[in-house]
N, C-alpha and C positions, 0 to 999 in steps of 0.2 A: 758194623760189628764183625770182628774176626771170629769165625766159628771155632768152637772147641775142637782140637785135633782128636779124631777117633782112630784107634789102631786099625780098625776095619769096620765096614758097615755092620751095625749091631744085628745079631740074630735073635736075641731075646731081650726085651725091654720091660722094665717095671716102672709104672707110675705109682707114686705114693701120695694119695690124697684121700684119707679115710673118711672125712666128714667135713662139714655138715652138708645138707642137701644143696643149699645154694652154692657152697664152695665147690662141690663136685660138678654142678652144672657149669660153673665158670671155668672149670678145667677141661670140659669136653672139647673145645676147639683145639687144645694141644693134642688130644688123641687123634683128631682128624688130620692134623698136620704131620704127625708122626707116621700115620698110615700112608699119607701121600708120599712122604720122603722115603720110607722103607716098606713098601707094600708086602714084601715077603717075610718081614720080621714077625716073631711071635710076641704079641703085646699083652701084658698082664697089668692088672690094676688092684692095688691093695685098698680095701674099703671096709667100713664097718657094716654090720648086718642092716642097720637102719637105713643105709643109703644104697645097699646092694641092688635093690630093684631098679635103680637107674642104669645099672651096668650089666647085670646078668642077661645073657642072650643078646648083647649089643652087637650089631652087625660089624663094627670095626674092632671089636675086642675079642681076643682069644680066650681070656681067662679073667674072672673076677675072683680075687683071693679074699675071703672073708677074714677080717681081723677082729676078734672078739675083745675089743678094747676094755669094756667094763669087766669082763670075766678075768682077763689077764691082769687087770689092775689089782686083783686080790692076791697075786702071786707071792707077795712078800709075807703073807700070813697063811698061805695054804701050800704045802709041799706038792699036792696033786696039781694045782693050777700052775705052780712054778715049773713042774715037769712038762705040762702041756705047752707052756710058753717056750720052753727049751726046744721041744719037738717042732713047734711052729717056726722058730727062727732057723732051726736046722733044715727044715723043708724049703725055706727061702734060699738058703745057701746052696742046697742041692739042685735048685733049678738052674744054676749057672747063668745068671743074667750077665749080659755084656754091658748094659747101660741101665742105671737107675736114676729116676728123676723124682726128687722130693719136692712136691709143690705145697706141702703142709708147713714145713719150716719150723718145727718145734723139736724139742730134745728127743721125744719118743720116735718121731718119724725119721729124724736124722740117724738115730741109733739103729733103727730097722734098716735104713739104707746101708749103713756100714756093715750090719750083720749079714747082708747078702754076699759080701766080699766081691762085689762087682768091680771090675777094673776102672770103670768110669761112673762116678756118683756125682750128680749135679743138683745144685739147689741155689736159693737166693743168697747173695752175700749178706743181706740184712736179716737172715733167718734168726729167730729168737731162741732163747734158752740154750745157747751154745750149739745149736744144731749144725751150724756151718763147720764145726770142727770135724764132722764125719764125712764131709764131701771132698772129692778130689778136685772139683772145679766149682768156684763160687761166682755166680753171675750177678753183677750190679743191675738192679731192675728199676732204678730211678726212685722218684719220690713215693713215699708210702701213701700219699694222698691220691695217687692215681688209681684207677680201677684195677681190681685184682686180675681181671681178664688181660689187661695190658701187661701186667707184670709176668703173667704166665706166657704170653706171646713172646716176650723178650727172652725167656728161657728157651722156648722152641727155636727162636731165631739164633740164639747162641749155639744151638746144636746143628745149625745149617739148614733148618727148615725155612720155608717162606713164612712171612708174617700173616699171610692170609691165603685163602679165604677164611673168614671167621664163621664157622658153621657149628651149630649145635644139633647133633643127631641124638635121638633117644631110642631106647630099646622098647618100642611099642609096636604091636602088631595088630592084625585085623581082628583077632580074637578079643583083644582088649577093647578095640573100638566097638565091636558088636555088643560086648557086655555093657558098655556105657550107653549105647544107643537104646538098649532095652530098658535101662533105668530112666533115662531122660530123652525121649524121642524128639522133642520140639526144639524151639529156639530158647536159649537161656543165657542168663548171666550167672557167673560163679562168684560167691562171696566167700572170702577166706579170713575169718576173724582171728585166727591163731597166730602166735609168734612166740619166739623163745625168750624175749625180755618183756616183763610187764610194762616197762616204759615205752615200748614200741607199739603198744596196743591202742588203736583207735577204739573208743568205747563201743562195746557190742550193741548198745542201744541205738547207736548211729547206723550200724550195719542193718539192724532190724528196720529202721526208718526208711531204708532204701527200697524195701520190697515193693511197696505200693507204687512209688513214682517210677521205678524201673518197668513195671508192667504198664502203667498208664501212659507214660511219656514215650517209651521205646518198644512196647509190646513184648517185653522179655519176662519170662518166668524166672524164678530165682532158685538157685541150687547153693546150698552151703556145703563146703568141702574142707577137708583137712584130715589130720591123723587122729588117733584115739584121744590125744590131749585136747582136742577141740570139741569133743562131744558135748560137754557141759555148756560151752559157749553157744554151740549151734542150737541147743534147746531153747535159747533165749531169742531166737529169730523166727517167730511164727510166720506162717504163710509161705515158707520156702520148703523145697524138697531137701530133706536132711540126709546127706551122704557122708557126714563126718564119721570117720572111723570105719567106713564101709567099702573103701577102695584101697587097693595096694598102690604102690608108687606107679607102676606101669599103667594101671587104670586111671589114676589121677592125671597122668600125662594125657591119656586119651580124652578124659573129661575136659581138660583145659584146651586141648587141641581144637575141640568143636565149639568152645564158648564164644558167644558173640561179644562178651565183655567180661572182664575179671576185675573185681575190686578186692584188694588184698593188702594186709599189713606187710611191713618189711619182714619177709620170711623166705624159707627155701622154696615153697610152692610158688610164691610170687616170681622168683627168678626163673622158674620153669615157664610160667606164662610169658614172661618177657622174652625168653629165648625162643619161644614158639611164635613170637610176633603177634600175639593177640592184643586187641584193644584193652588197655590196662589203666587202672587208676590205683595208685599206691600212696597212702598217707605216710609222710615221714615226719619224725619229730627229733628224737635224741641222736640220730645218726646222720652222717653226711651222704646225701644221695650221689654225689660225685664219686665218692670213694666206695660205697657199698650199695649203691642203687641199682636199678635195672639197667643192664649194660646197653649203652647207646639209646636209651629210652627216657631221657630226662623229661621229655614231653609228657610222660605218664605220672610224674610226681606231683603231689599236691602237699603243700606245707605252709605253715605260718612263719613269717619273718619276724621272729622275736629274738631278743639279745642272747638268751641262754641256749639257743638251739643252733648247731648241734652241741651236745654236752658229753655224749658217749657214756652216759651214766645208766646203770641198771636199776637205780633207785632214785625216786623223786617224790617230794612231798606234795607237789601241785600238778605236775604233768601238763602244764599250760599249753605246750606245743601241740598236743593232740586233743586235750579236753576242750579247748576253745575252737577247734575245727568242726564246723557244722556240716550238714549234708549238702547244702546248695553248691559250695565250691566243688564237691565231689561229683555231683550230678552234672554241673557245667562242664567239667573236664571229661566226664563220661560221654557227653554229647559230642564234644570235639573229637574224642577218640573214635567214636562210632562213625562220624562223618569222614574222618581220615581213612577209615577202613572201607568206606563204601565203594571205593574204586578197586578194591581187592586186597586181601591180606595174605600173609604167608600161610 
């Protein structure tokens, strides 16, 4: 691939990848490669408040710019919000970025890239909603069926970066680790029953049924984790330490970092666990694990081979792909994951 010609080594770089948690995790290797290529550059990242905990105080990042997407979305009916949005875009322009990389690939992110007036604005040629119109350079990233991380690496390569090493660094420190150790000092498995699509949800009763065999077969106590939206689900898993809604993102990373095993639906926290290299079991149903699964961790996916999966549907009248998945295949895969980690994990 012929690299994009840059007028000079960029002094100020902006990454646009506002959300969601899993998508931000998938973009972290690009930050690492940019830092390796231009160690003296000032690198910023535009991110929503819900995902900012992954990036604020990150050792490779100079600035996390919070983008109040939901608030600014009301700008069309609120003069005050419209004025705030104008000031926000003006502040982006005043930062004088040399290079802007839009990894989101939607109209809003493309427009924000253009609003910086950076001389080089790069995004995927396949960006949706006309976002590609706002770029100075459009990078063909191959089949949409390949993993998102691979597409992002192609953009980094187009900028003259190496394609590796693929590393996921997180903004977690010893204070976060001490906080988690005080909550759960022993050996534990983490269950994460939450997810953003109802059709991605393995029944919470199956998660609850794992608590006893995880303790009896593997000697692991159980911790239930997730954001505030998982509090009600966590209450349906008796016998486990309930940390749902009680950790921020940095503390969640620290919790997963120490986990002996993670069992999680297709969700942002699952991708954190995958990036950390933890023993992982993740039930998949309506989505394609090759495309949106744990990166380079297909061995951690458990799914039923039925004709209607994957369907990519957020609504389903029967949800057979996950309703028919019992706990024994999950426990069998958990055992293989734990044995594979016995020689040492990341």
